[in-house]
N, C-alpha and C positions, 0 to 999 in steps of 0.2 A: 438534557444533553442533546446536542444536535446530531445529525447523521454521522456515522462513523466514517463512511466513505463518500467521495464525491459522486454525484449522479452522472449518468452516461452523457448528458448534455454538456457537461463541463470538460469533455475531452473528445478526441477523435473517435467517432463511432465506428466499431468494427462492422464488417460485412454482415448483413442480416442473415444470409443463408450460405454458410460454408460447410466444409465437411464435418465440422464439430456439431452442427445443428441438424445432422441427418442420422437416422438410425434405420435398421432394416427389420422387418417382421414378416416371416413366411415369404421371403424373397422380395417383398415390396419395400421401396425406399419411402420413408415418411419424413417430411420436413416439419420441424418443430419451430414454435415461435422463438425469437431471440430472447435470451435471458438478459436482465439488466446486470450491472456490475455486482451489486450485492448478492444476487442469486448465483452468479458464476463463482464468486469467491467462496460462498458457502458450499456449493455443489462440488467444486474442484478441491476444496479443502477437505471435505468429508471423504471424497474418493481417494485422496492421497494418504489417508490413514492406513491403507493396506501396505504401505511401504514402511518397513520397520528398521531402516538403516540408521536410526538415531536411538531407539530404545525398544526393548522387548515389550510386547503387549498385544492385546487382541484388537482388530479393527472395529471401529464403532459402526453402527448401522448407518446406511445412507439416509439422508434427510427425507422426510415426508413432505411433499410439496402441496399438501392439502387436497381436499375433495374438489371435484370439478365445480368451477364457479366460485370457489372459496379459497383463493390462494393464501398461503401462510406467509406472514411477514418474514423475510429472510433474516437470519441471525449469523453474521459473519464470525462471531466468537466461537461458533461451532467448528470453525476451521482451525482453531488453535489447538496445538498438541503440546502437552507439558512433558518435557524430557528431563532427565537428570544430568545436570552439569557437574563441573568440578566441585569436589567437596560435598557431593550429595545435594547440591542446591537445585531446586526445581526451576526450569527455564521454559517459559512459554514461547513456542515457535509458530509462525505461520507455515504450516506444512501443506503445500498446495501443488497441484499439477498445472503446468502451462496449458495442457490440453488433455482431455480424456479420449479424444479420437485416437485410434491406433490401427495400424496396418498389420500388426503381428497377430498370430492365431494361437497364442499360448493357451494350452488346454485347461489350465486352472484359473485363468485370469478373468475377473469380471469385466474388463475393458477390451477383451479380445475382439478382433475384427468380425463383424457380422452379428454380434450379439445385440439384442434389443436393449438399449440403455440410454438414459438421458445423458447427453454429452455436451461439453462446452469447451470453448477456447478463450484464453486471455491473451490479448495483444501485449507486447512488452511494456508499452507505456501505461496501459491499464493496470497491470499487475504491480509495476514499480510504484505507481501512484498510490494504489491501494495499500501496499506494504508501508509506505511512508506515513500514510494517515493512521494506520493501525499502531505503528510503533510510537508515533507522537502522542497517541492517546493512552499509551502504556499497556495496550493489549498484548503485544508481542515484544520479544527481545532478540529475535533472530528469524531467519528465513531458511526453510528447507524446500528446495525447488526440484521437482521431478516432472516427468511428462510422458504421455503416450507418444507414439512414433508415427508420424506421417512424413516419411522421408527423413533419414537420420540427419543429414546435413541441415536441412531446413529447420527441423525441430530443435536441434542443438543450437543453431544460430539464434533462434527465438529465446531460448533460455539464457544464452550468453548476453544477448541484448538486454534482457530484463535485469540481470545482475549488474551489468555495466551501468544501467540507469540508476539502480539502487545505490551503487557505490559513488558514481561520479556526478550525477545530476542532483541526487537527494542527499549525498554526503554521508551515507551510512557506513560506519566503521566497525560495526558489531558483527556478530556471527552469521555466516552464510554457508549452508551445505548445498552443494550442487551435484545433481546426478549426471554422470557421464553415460550417454546413450550408447548402445551397442554399435561398434564400428565407427565411433567418433573419429574425426580426422586429427592428425598430429597438431595442427594449428589450433583446433578447437580444444584439445586437451591442454595445450600450453596456456591458452586464454583462461580456461577453467581453473587451473592451478594458481594463476596469478590473481584471480578474482575471489576465490572461495577459501574458507577456512577448512572445510572438509569436502572431499569428493567421494563418490561411491559408484559402484557398478553392481547391479544385481546379477550374480552368477546363476542363481536359482537351483543349480544342481552341481554335484562334485565332479562329474566327468561327462564326456560326450554321450555315452550310452544312456545315462540317466536323463540328460538334458533333452535327448530326442523324444523321451516319453512325456516331457512337459512342454517344450517349446521347439517344435521341429524346424522353425524358421531361423533359429539362433545358432550361431557358431561359437562354441565355448572358447576355443583357443584364440582365434583371430578376432572375433567380434566382441568378446567379453573380457577375457584375461588380458588381451593385448592393450586395451586402453588403460588398465591398471599398471601394466609394465611401463607404458609410455609416461604415465603420470609420475611414477616413481623415479624414472630416469630424469625427467624434467625437474622434479623436486630436488633431487640430489645436485643437479647442475646449478639450480638457482641458489640453493643453500651454500654451496661452495663459493658462489659469487657474493655471499653475504646478505642475500635477500631472505626475508621471512615469508615463506609461502606455505599454504596448507598446514597451518599450525596444529590442527586437530587430526591430520592424517587422512587415510582412506578407509572405507568400510565396504562390506558386501552383505548380501542377504541370500540365504538358502531357503527354499520351500521344502519342508520336511515331511516325507511320507509317501506321496502318491507315485513317485517314480521307483519305489522299492529299494532305495539306497539304504545302506547300513550306516550306523553311527561311525564306524571306522572310516568309511569312504568320506563322510562329511568332515571329520576331524583331521584326516590326512590331508585333504584339500585345504583346509584352513591353515594347517601347519605350513604347507608349501607357500601359501600366500603371505603368511607372517614372515617367513624367512626370505622369500625371493622378490616380493614386490612391495615390502614395507607396509603391509596392511595393518591398520590399528585395531580394527574390530571386525569379527564376523557375527552376523545375527542369524538366528534360526527361527523360522516362522512355521509353527505347527499348521499343517494343511487343514482348511475348512472348505468343504465342497460348495461351489456356487451354482445355483440353478442355471440351466440353459448353457452349460459348458460341457465338453466331452468327459470331464471328470466329476460330473454332478452326482453320480452314484457311488463314487469312491468313498471309502470310510475315512472319517476325520482322524487326524493324528492326535494322540493323547497329549495334553499340555504337560504331563509329567515327563514325557520323552524330551520335549523342548527344554524343560528345566534341567534335566540331566545333561543335555548337550551344553548348555551354558556353564554348568559346573565344570564339566570336563574341559571346555574351552578355556576357562580361567586357569586350569591346571597347566595348559600349554603356554598361556600368555604371562602368567604371574608367578607360577610355582616351580618352573624349571623342568616340568615333565616333557617327555617326547610322546608323540601319538602312539608309537609302538609299545609304550609301557602301560597304556591305559587298560583298565580291566574289562576288555570285551569278552563276550561269550563266543561260542563256536560260530554263531551267525554274524559276528562282528558288531554286536549291539551292547550298550551299557546296561548294567543292572538297573531296574526301575525301583527296587525295594530299598536302596540305600545310596547315599552320596558316593560318587565314583572314587573320591579320594579315600574315603573310609574303606571301600571295597579293595582298593589297591593296598592299603595298609594291612588289611586282614590277610591278603595273599602273600605278604612279605614279613612274616613274624621274625625272621632272622635279623631284621634291622631294628627291632624294638625290644625293650624300651630305650628311649633316647634321654640321655642326661642333659637337661635344659641348660645347666650351668657351663657346659663345655662344648656342646655340639655346634658344628658350624651352622651358619644361617641357612645354607642350602639344605641341610638335613632337617632343621626345624620346620622348614616350609613343607616337608612331607608328612608332618604329624597332623592327623585330623584335628580340627579345631584351632590350628595356628595359621594365620594368614600373613600376608606381606607386612602389614603394619605391626601386628603383634610380634612377629619374628624379629623385626628391627627393634622393637621396644624391649624384648628379652635381652638381645645382645647389648643394648645400651644399659639396661638396669643391672645386669650381672657384673658389669665393670665396677659398680659401686658396692654391691653386697650380694651374697649368695641368695638364690631364690629357694625357699624352703617349704612353701605351702601352695595349695591350689588357690588360696586367696591372693597370694602374690601374683600368680599368673592371671587371675581374673581381673585384677586391677590393670594389667597390661593389655587387656582386650582379648585374652584367650577364651575360647569356649571350652571351659574345663570339663563339662559333661562329656565332650567328645575326646578331649586330649588326655584325660587322666589315665586311661588304659595303656597309653603309649609313651609315658614319660617317667623319668626318675627326677626327684627333687633332692639335690645334695646327696645322692646315693640311695635314696629311699623311694619306694613306690608309694604314691599317695593313697590315702583311704578314699574310696570313691563309690558312687552308685553306678549301676549299669546305664550306659548312654542309649538314647533312642535314636534310630536311624531317621534321617531327614532327607 
């Protein structure tokens, strides 16, 4: 098989030495050799794995570029991230940064200004052409484009130019997720909404106090939340006019742990975004310290805390719960030893057991082990015949090991074994 991507000689060559090819070490500016297109796609793809606004998971290690004098052959497939699409189908995306150069000094971030790091920039034509080649070879089925910030307007314009080329020059009609940079202008937000299937803004923290401990140069209300509000307003206007825009909605990401925020703060913020700006998903990224950053000595956040946040978040989005109902402890945190839905049920014995043959769907959704699909299946099945056994529920997708303690089947409590917390 021939080269996956065209060589640099086949396109306009970017400047040899720009801000993306410089790094600092002990105050000295070091100019690095220019990377070829293969190397830049691999490097910026690997660096983009820290952004989890498509799927939860841990970032992969940055690539090893080989020992001195023995450069490793670049592998652009390392820039492909597999995310879960509709129906649970795995979808490979080119998840990539337009540039890893950044003027922000976020305390947790590997790309913060002044940190010694191999950086690169892709020009819009380079990246659009690379994506076209990769999707034609079947390596990817979509694009997730983010960027470091070297002037918000300039950086956002580069990203928009890339996606416009992908759409209009190369004719791509498939999935595109485009990051909205902090303080993006109204016209840029409008263009993003028209070009992308999903947009996102990384809020990082649930409120201004917490954000100041992570990213002191960012403004939560005006710089981060406002682009989401603008996007939602434009989406509503476009949809009323009969246009299909941002079909996959908007998302955000929180960094969990180093700012000292509680689970309550995070989930209250997510609830506000779901209700007020049409957010489709919030993602929670357990903090991992990065060397040579102000938070390098901070403790990492337990992946179990991240898992519980996702479970509680699903309760807000899919199960009809409100944030104030969730089973927080006195410090505002979720229990780590059991599913938050099970903890809520244990704290409300007055509501159980629930008769599955007559309970409204909204109440079925509050039973541990019953999800949106199985609740709908129960309602449909009981119209045909009464449900009388755990096996009946199991066939409908219910986790009966969790649900048995909280249900009645045609007036009778089912025989059961004790459920294990998960």
